[in-house]
LUMSEKOL-91916 format. One record per residue (C-alpha): z negated, y, x negated; residue in three letters. Coordinates in Angstrom, 1 decimal, padded with zeros to 4 digits. Layout:
<recs>
+--------+--------+--------+--------+
|     pz |     py |     px | residu |
+--------+--------+--------+--------+
|      Z |      Y |      X |    Ala |
...
+--------+--------+--------+--------+
</recs>
This chain:
<recs>
+--------+--------+--------+--------+
|     pz |     py |     px | residu |
+--------+--------+--------+--------+
|  000.0 |  000.0 |  000.0 |    Unk |
|  000.4 |  003.6 | -001.0 |    Unk |
| -002.6 |  005.0 | -003.0 |    Unk |
| -002.0 |  008.7 | -003.5 |    Unk |
| -005.7 |  009.3 | -004.1 |    Unk |
| -005.8 |  006.6 | -006.8 |    Unk |
| -002.9 |  008.2 | -008.5 |    Unk |
| -004.6 |  011.6 | -008.4 |    Unk |
| -007.7 |  010.2 | -009.9 |    Unk |
| -005.8 |  008.6 | -012.7 |    Unk |
| -003.9 |  011.8 | -013.4 |    Unk |
| -007.0 |  013.9 | -013.3 |    Unk |
| -008.6 |  011.8 | -016.1 |    Unk |
| -005.5 |  012.1 | -018.3 |    Unk |
| -004.4 |  015.0 | -020.5 |    Unk |
| -001.3 |  013.1 | -021.6 |    Unk |
|  001.0 |  010.9 | -019.6 |    Unk |
|  003.7 |  008.4 | -020.6 |    Unk |
|  006.2 |  007.9 | -017.7 |    Unk |
|  008.4 |  004.8 | -017.9 |    Unk |
|  011.4 |  003.7 | -015.9 |    Unk |
|  013.0 |  000.3 | -015.4 |    Unk |
|  015.8 | -001.2 | -017.5 |    Unk |
|  019.4 | -000.4 | -016.6 |    Unk |
|  018.1 |  002.8 | -014.9 |    Unk |
|  019.4 |  004.0 | -011.5 |    Unk |
|  019.1 |  007.2 | -009.6 |    Unk |
|  015.7 |  006.4 | -008.0 |    Unk |
|  013.8 |  005.4 | -011.2 |    Unk |
|  015.3 |  008.4 | -013.2 |    Unk |
|  014.9 |  010.9 | -010.3 |    Unk |
|  011.3 |  009.8 | -009.7 |    Unk |
|  010.4 |  010.0 | -013.4 |    Unk |
|  011.9 |  013.4 | -013.9 |    Unk |
|  010.4 |  014.9 | -010.8 |    Unk |
|  007.0 |  013.7 | -011.8 |    Unk |
|  007.6 |  015.0 | -015.3 |    Unk |
|  008.3 |  018.5 | -014.0 |    Unk |
|  005.3 |  018.4 | -011.8 |    Unk |
|  002.9 |  017.3 | -014.5 |    Unk |
|  004.2 |  019.8 | -017.0 |    Unk |
|  003.5 |  022.4 | -014.4 |    Unk |
| -000.1 |  021.2 | -014.3 |    Unk |
| -000.5 |  021.6 | -018.0 |    Unk |
| -000.2 |  017.9 | -018.9 |    Unk |
|  001.5 |  016.6 | -022.1 |    Unk |
|  004.1 |  014.2 | -020.7 |    Unk |
|  007.1 |  012.3 | -022.0 |    Unk |
|  009.6 |  010.0 | -020.2 |    Unk |
|  010.9 |  006.7 | -021.6 |    Unk |
|  013.5 |  004.2 | -020.8 |    Unk |
|  014.8 |  001.2 | -022.7 |    Unk |
|  018.4 |  002.0 | -021.9 |    Unk |
|  020.6 |  005.1 | -022.0 |    Unk |
|  020.6 |  007.3 | -018.9 |    Unk |
|  024.0 |  006.8 | -017.2 |    Unk |
|  026.4 |  009.7 | -017.6 |    Unk |
|  026.7 |  010.3 | -013.9 |    Unk |
|  022.9 |  010.9 | -013.7 |    Unk |
|  022.6 |  013.1 | -016.8 |    Unk |
|  022.9 |  016.3 | -014.7 |    Unk |
|  019.3 |  016.0 | -013.5 |    Unk |
|  016.8 |  018.6 | -015.0 |    Unk |
|  015.1 |  017.0 | -018.0 |    Unk |
|  017.4 |  014.0 | -018.4 |    Unk |
|  018.2 |  015.0 | -021.9 |    Unk |
|  014.4 |  014.7 | -022.7 |    Unk |
|  014.2 |  011.0 | -021.9 |    Unk |
|  013.5 |  008.9 | -025.0 |    Unk |
|  013.8 |  005.3 | -026.1 |    Unk |
|  010.4 |  003.6 | -026.6 |    Unk |
|  011.0 |  003.0 | -030.3 |    Unk |
|  011.3 |  006.8 | -030.7 |    Unk |
|  007.7 |  007.4 | -029.6 |    Unk |
|  005.3 |  008.7 | -032.2 |    Unk |
|  002.5 |  009.9 | -029.9 |    Unk |
| -000.4 |  008.3 | -028.0 |    Unk |
| -001.2 |  008.8 | -024.3 |    Unk |
| -004.1 |  008.6 | -021.9 |    Unk |
| -002.1 |  007.2 | -019.0 |    Unk |
|  000.9 |  005.0 | -018.6 |    Unk |
|  002.8 |  005.6 | -015.4 |    Unk |
|  005.7 |  003.5 | -014.3 |    Unk |
|  008.0 |  004.5 | -011.4 |    Unk |
|  010.3 |  002.3 | -009.4 |    Unk |
|  009.5 | -000.7 | -011.6 |    Unk |
|  009.1 | -004.0 | -009.7 |    Unk |
|  007.4 | -006.1 | -012.4 |    Unk |
|  006.4 | -006.1 | -016.0 |    Unk |
|  009.7 | -007.6 | -017.1 |    Unk |
|  011.7 | -004.7 | -015.6 |    Unk |
|  010.0 | -002.4 | -018.1 |    Unk |
|  011.8 | -004.0 | -021.0 |    Unk |
|  010.7 | -002.6 | -024.3 |    Unk |
|  008.7 |  000.1 | -022.5 |    Unk |
|  006.0 | -002.6 | -022.0 |    Unk |
|  004.8 | -001.9 | -025.5 |    Unk |
|  003.9 |  001.7 | -024.4 |    Unk |
|  001.8 |  000.3 | -021.6 |    Unk |
| -000.2 | -001.8 | -023.9 |    Unk |
| -001.0 |  001.2 | -026.1 |    Unk |
| -002.4 |  003.4 | -023.3 |    Unk |
| -006.0 |  003.6 | -022.2 |    Unk |
| -005.1 |  003.3 | -018.5 |    Unk |
| -002.1 |  002.4 | -016.4 |    Unk |
| -000.7 |  003.2 | -012.9 |    Unk |
|  002.5 |  002.8 | -011.0 |    Unk |
|  004.4 |  004.0 | -008.0 |    Unk |
|  007.0 |  001.6 | -006.6 |    Unk |
|  008.7 |  000.4 | -003.3 |    Unk |
|  009.6 | -003.2 | -004.1 |    Unk |
|  008.1 | -005.8 | -001.9 |    Unk |
|  007.9 | -008.3 | -004.7 |    Unk |
|  005.8 | -006.1 | -006.9 |    Unk |
|  002.7 | -008.1 | -008.1 |    Unk |
|  000.6 | -005.0 | -008.9 |    Unk |
|  000.7 | -005.1 | -012.7 |    Unk |
| -001.2 | -001.9 | -013.5 |    Unk |
| -004.8 | -000.6 | -013.0 |    Unk |
| -003.8 |  001.6 | -010.1 |    Unk |
| -001.0 |  000.3 | -007.9 |    Unk |
|  000.6 |  002.6 | -005.3 |    Unk |
|  003.3 |  000.3 | -003.8 |    Unk |
|  005.0 |  000.5 | -000.4 |    Unk |
|  007.9 | -001.8 |  000.4 |    Unk |
|  008.6 |  000.2 |  003.5 |    Unk |
|  009.5 |  003.3 |  001.6 |    Unk |
|  013.2 |  003.7 |  001.4 |    Unk |
|  013.0 |  005.0 | -002.2 |    Unk |
|  010.2 |  005.5 | -004.7 |    Unk |
|  011.4 |  009.2 | -004.8 |    Unk |
|  010.1 |  009.5 | -001.2 |    Unk |
|  006.7 |  008.3 | -002.4 |    Unk |
|  006.8 |  010.8 | -005.3 |    Unk |
|  007.5 |  013.6 | -002.8 |    Unk |
|  004.5 |  012.6 | -000.8 |    Unk |
|  002.4 |  012.3 | -003.9 |    Unk |
|  003.3 |  015.8 | -005.1 |    Unk |
|  002.4 |  017.3 | -001.7 |    Unk |
| -001.0 |  015.6 | -001.8 |    Unk |
| -001.5 |  017.0 | -005.3 |    Unk |
| -000.7 |  020.5 | -004.1 |    Unk |
|  002.4 |  020.8 | -006.2 |    Unk |
|  005.1 |  023.2 | -005.0 |    Unk |
|  008.5 |  021.5 | -004.7 |    Unk |
|  010.9 |  023.5 | -006.9 |    Unk |
|  014.7 |  023.4 | -006.6 |    Unk |
|  014.7 |  021.4 | -009.9 |    Unk |
|  012.2 |  018.8 | -008.5 |    Unk |
|  014.3 |  018.7 | -005.3 |    Unk |
|  017.4 |  017.8 | -007.2 |    Unk |
|  015.7 |  014.9 | -008.9 |    Unk |
|  014.2 |  013.6 | -005.6 |    Unk |
|  017.4 |  013.9 | -003.7 |    Unk |
|  019.2 |  011.9 | -006.4 |    Unk |
|  016.7 |  009.1 | -006.0 |    Unk |
|  016.6 |  009.1 | -002.2 |    Unk |
|  020.3 |  009.3 | -001.7 |    Unk |
|  021.3 |  006.7 | -004.2 |    Unk |
|  018.8 |  004.1 | -003.1 |    Unk |
|  019.8 |  004.6 |  000.6 |    Unk |
|  023.5 |  004.3 | -000.1 |    Unk |
|  024.0 |  008.0 |  000.7 |    Unk |
|  021.8 |  007.4 |  003.8 |    Unk |
|  023.8 |  004.4 |  005.1 |    Unk |
|  021.6 |  001.4 |  004.2 |    Unk |
|  019.3 |  000.0 |  006.8 |    Unk |
|  016.3 |  001.1 |  004.8 |    Unk |
|  017.1 |  004.7 |  005.8 |    Unk |
|  014.5 |  005.8 |  008.3 |    Unk |
|  012.9 |  008.9 |  009.9 |    Unk |
|  010.7 |  009.4 |  006.8 |    Unk |
|  013.9 |  009.6 |  004.8 |    Unk |
|  015.3 |  012.5 |  006.8 |    Unk |
|  012.0 |  014.3 |  007.0 |    Unk |
|  011.9 |  014.2 |  003.2 |    Unk |
|  015.5 |  015.5 |  003.1 |    Unk |
|  014.5 |  018.3 |  005.4 |    Unk |
|  011.8 |  019.4 |  003.0 |    Unk |
|  014.1 |  019.3 |  000.1 |    Unk |
|  016.7 |  021.4 |  001.9 |    Unk |
|  014.1 |  024.0 |  002.6 |    Unk |
|  013.7 |  024.8 | -001.1 |    Unk |
|  017.4 |  025.4 | -001.6 |    Unk |
|  018.8 |  021.9 | -002.5 |    Unk |
|  022.6 |  022.3 | -003.3 |    Unk |
|  023.4 |  019.3 | -001.2 |    Unk |
|  027.2 |  019.6 | -001.1 |    Unk |
|  027.6 |  020.0 | -004.9 |    Unk |
|  025.2 |  017.1 | -005.6 |    Unk |
|  026.8 |  014.8 | -002.9 |    Unk |
|  030.2 |  015.4 | -004.4 |    Unk |
|  028.9 |  014.6 | -007.9 |    Unk |
|  027.1 |  011.4 | -006.9 |    Unk |
|  029.4 |  009.9 | -004.3 |    Unk |
|  032.8 |  011.5 | -004.3 |    Unk |
|  033.7 |  011.8 | -008.0 |    Unk |
|  034.6 |  008.9 | -010.2 |    Unk |
|  035.4 |  008.6 | -013.9 |    Unk |
|  039.0 |  007.5 | -014.5 |    Unk |
|  037.6 |  004.5 | -016.5 |    Unk |
|  035.5 |  003.5 | -013.4 |    Unk |
|  038.6 |  003.6 | -011.2 |    Unk |
|  040.5 |  001.4 | -013.6 |    Unk |
|  037.6 | -001.0 | -013.7 |    Unk |
|  037.4 | -001.0 | -009.9 |    Unk |
|  041.1 | -002.0 | -009.8 |    Unk |
|  040.3 | -005.0 | -012.1 |    Unk |
|  037.4 | -006.0 | -010.0 |    Unk |
|  039.4 | -005.9 | -006.7 |    Unk |
|  042.3 | -007.7 | -008.4 |    Unk |
|  039.9 | -010.5 | -009.4 |    Unk |
|  038.2 | -010.6 | -006.0 |    Unk |
|  038.0 | -014.0 | -004.2 |    Unk |
|  036.3 | -015.2 | -001.1 |    Unk |
|  034.0 | -018.2 | -000.7 |    Unk |
|  032.3 | -020.0 |  002.2 |    Unk |
|  035.0 | -019.2 |  004.8 |    Unk |
|  035.2 | -015.6 |  003.7 |    Unk |
|  031.5 | -014.9 |  004.1 |    Unk |
|  031.0 | -014.3 |  000.4 |    Unk |
|  033.1 | -011.9 | -001.7 |    Unk |
|  033.1 | -012.6 | -005.4 |    Unk |
|  034.2 | -010.2 | -008.2 |    Unk |
|  033.9 | -010.6 | -011.9 |    Unk |
|  034.5 | -008.5 | -015.0 |    Unk |
|  034.9 | -009.7 | -018.6 |    Unk |
|  034.2 | -007.8 | -021.8 |    Unk |
|  038.0 | -007.6 | -022.2 |    Unk |
|  038.2 | -005.8 | -018.8 |    Unk |
|  035.7 | -003.2 | -020.0 |    Unk |
|  037.6 | -002.8 | -023.2 |    Unk |
|  041.0 | -002.5 | -021.6 |    Unk |
|  039.7 |  000.1 | -019.1 |    Unk |
|  037.8 |  001.9 | -021.7 |    Unk |
|  034.8 |  001.6 | -019.4 |    Unk |
|  031.1 |  001.4 | -020.0 |    Unk |
|  028.7 | -001.0 | -018.4 |    Unk |
|  027.3 |  001.7 | -016.1 |    Unk |
|  030.8 |  002.1 | -014.6 |    Unk |
|  030.3 | -001.2 | -012.8 |    Unk |
|  027.0 | -000.3 | -011.3 |    Unk |
|  028.2 |  000.4 | -007.7 |    Unk |
|  031.4 | -001.6 | -007.6 |    Unk |
|  029.8 | -004.6 | -005.8 |    Unk |
|  029.5 | -002.5 | -002.7 |    Unk |
|  033.3 | -002.6 | -002.3 |    Unk |
|  033.0 | -006.4 | -002.0 |    Unk |
|  030.7 | -006.0 |  001.1 |    Unk |
|  033.2 | -003.8 |  003.0 |    Unk |
|  035.6 | -006.6 |  004.0 |    Unk |
|  035.3 | -007.6 |  007.7 |    Unk |
|  033.5 | -010.9 |  008.0 |    Unk |
|  031.8 | -010.7 |  004.6 |    Unk |
|  028.0 | -011.3 |  004.7 |    Unk |
|  027.2 | -011.3 |  001.0 |    Unk |
|  028.8 | -009.9 | -002.1 |    Unk |
|  028.4 | -010.6 | -005.8 |    Unk |
|  029.7 | -008.8 | -008.9 |    Unk |
|  029.4 | -010.7 | -012.2 |    Unk |
|  029.9 | -008.9 | -015.5 |    Unk |
|  029.8 | -010.1 | -019.0 |    Unk |
|  027.4 | -008.2 | -021.4 |    Unk |
|  027.8 | -007.9 | -025.1 |    Unk |
|  024.4 | -009.7 | -025.6 |    Unk |
|  025.7 | -013.1 | -024.4 |    Unk |
|  024.4 | -012.7 | -020.9 |    Unk |
|  026.0 | -012.2 | -017.5 |    Unk |
|  024.7 | -009.6 | -015.2 |    Unk |
|  024.9 | -010.1 | -011.4 |    Unk |
|  024.7 | -007.5 | -008.7 |    Unk |
|  024.1 | -009.0 | -005.3 |    Unk |
|  024.4 | -007.4 | -001.8 |    Unk |
|  024.0 | -008.6 |  001.7 |    Unk |
|  024.5 | -007.4 |  005.3 |    Unk |
|  021.6 | -007.8 |  007.7 |    Unk |
|  020.1 | -010.2 |  008.6 |    Unk |
|  020.9 | -011.9 |  005.4 |    Unk |
|  018.9 | -011.3 |  002.2 |    Unk |
|  019.6 | -011.7 | -001.5 |    Unk |
|  016.3 | -010.8 | -003.2 |    Unk |
|  015.0 | -014.3 | -002.7 |    Unk |
|  018.2 | -015.6 | -004.4 |    Unk |
|  017.7 | -013.3 | -007.3 |    Unk |
|  014.0 | -014.2 | -007.7 |    Unk |
|  014.8 | -017.9 | -007.7 |    Unk |
|  017.2 | -017.3 | -010.7 |    Unk |
|  014.9 | -015.0 | -012.7 |    Unk |
|  015.9 | -011.6 | -011.2 |    Unk |
|  014.6 | -009.4 | -008.4 |    Unk |
|  015.2 | -006.4 | -006.2 |    Unk |
|  015.4 | -005.5 | -002.6 |    Unk |
|  016.2 | -007.6 |  000.4 |    Unk |
|  019.8 | -006.6 |  000.5 |    Unk |
|  020.4 | -005.3 | -003.0 |    Unk |
|  019.2 | -007.3 | -006.0 |    Unk |
|  020.2 | -008.2 | -009.5 |    Unk |
|  020.1 | -011.1 | -012.0 |    Unk |
|  020.6 | -011.5 | -015.7 |    Unk |
|  021.5 | -015.0 | -017.0 |    Unk |
|  022.1 | -016.3 | -020.4 |    Unk |
|  025.5 | -018.0 | -020.7 |    Unk |
|  029.2 | -017.6 | -019.8 |    Unk |
|  030.8 | -016.4 | -016.6 |    Unk |
|  032.3 | -019.8 | -016.1 |    Unk |
|  028.9 | -021.5 | -016.3 |    Unk |
|  026.7 | -019.0 | -014.5 |    Unk |
|  028.8 | -017.6 | -011.6 |    Unk |
|  029.1 | -021.0 | -009.7 |    Unk |
|  025.3 | -021.2 | -009.8 |    Unk |
|  024.8 | -017.8 | -008.1 |    Unk |
|  027.6 | -018.4 | -005.6 |    Unk |
|  026.1 | -021.8 | -004.6 |    Unk |
|  022.7 | -020.2 | -004.1 |    Unk |
|  024.3 | -017.6 | -001.9 |    Unk |
|  026.0 | -020.3 |  000.2 |    Unk |
|  022.7 | -022.2 |  000.6 |    Unk |
|  021.0 | -019.0 |  001.7 |    Unk |
|  023.6 | -018.2 |  004.3 |    Unk |
|  023.3 | -021.7 |  005.7 |    Unk |
|  019.5 | -021.5 |  005.8 |    Unk |
|  019.5 | -018.1 |  007.5 |    Unk |
|  022.2 | -018.9 |  010.1 |    Unk |
+--------+--------+--------+--------+
</recs>
């Protein structure tokens, strides 16, 4: 459950705060971290934000994004470790070392699978985005929402709700948006940047993914895959594939979608999506991943040829079980 008072107590006792995001960062984890950073700086705290992986280029416009560091670059000590939008310890990646070095730990998250891995756990699976919880937290703390904080929170809320189209979008989501609009959020410009502009390399990669698309289980499952050669040919980065799986779910009759992409470390990353009432987080968890009911991810050691059939078979079994 949400614990805003517990977070306030932890922050009150800390002069310095280490904020950490999850690996392969998205808009919600980066937006939450940067909004909290701005708020804590305004309260006179010493604060730094860390992430194991590079901030994706399409999220680098957020205020303070250039200040995010890799864990190995840290040379300071902190009173409080605060993770945002991190579902479990594994999702911290190398940031877990920073947690071990802090006196106290806390977290804010909205994943239902979160086991509560810190001293103070403010977790609510019913929140559409962790950024919504951050907004509530800042209000309880008496922090004024600046236009810069609003930009960060909007990015987190809009990306985690699929630009307000996923079924997690609720009345609280729009109440939060109303508050952000009141402080001068440049909605049209940000929406264009996040949802209506694509890098040329990403468009080329999308073409490859659609060209490779196949359908399994009587058309109920769409399957796309991308090889390292595809990324090289398209001059694309790994982050350019982050949202492509959504295209696989747009075909009429499709109930689940998967995008598999080779990584340079000898692993295959899977992005899973589902239409209600079907779920994919249970599939991901059974294969060492995690996420939300209808948007989850997996990372598996091996080749596309060996790992993709395992994931597709698990999806088939889930559809049959949930029919």
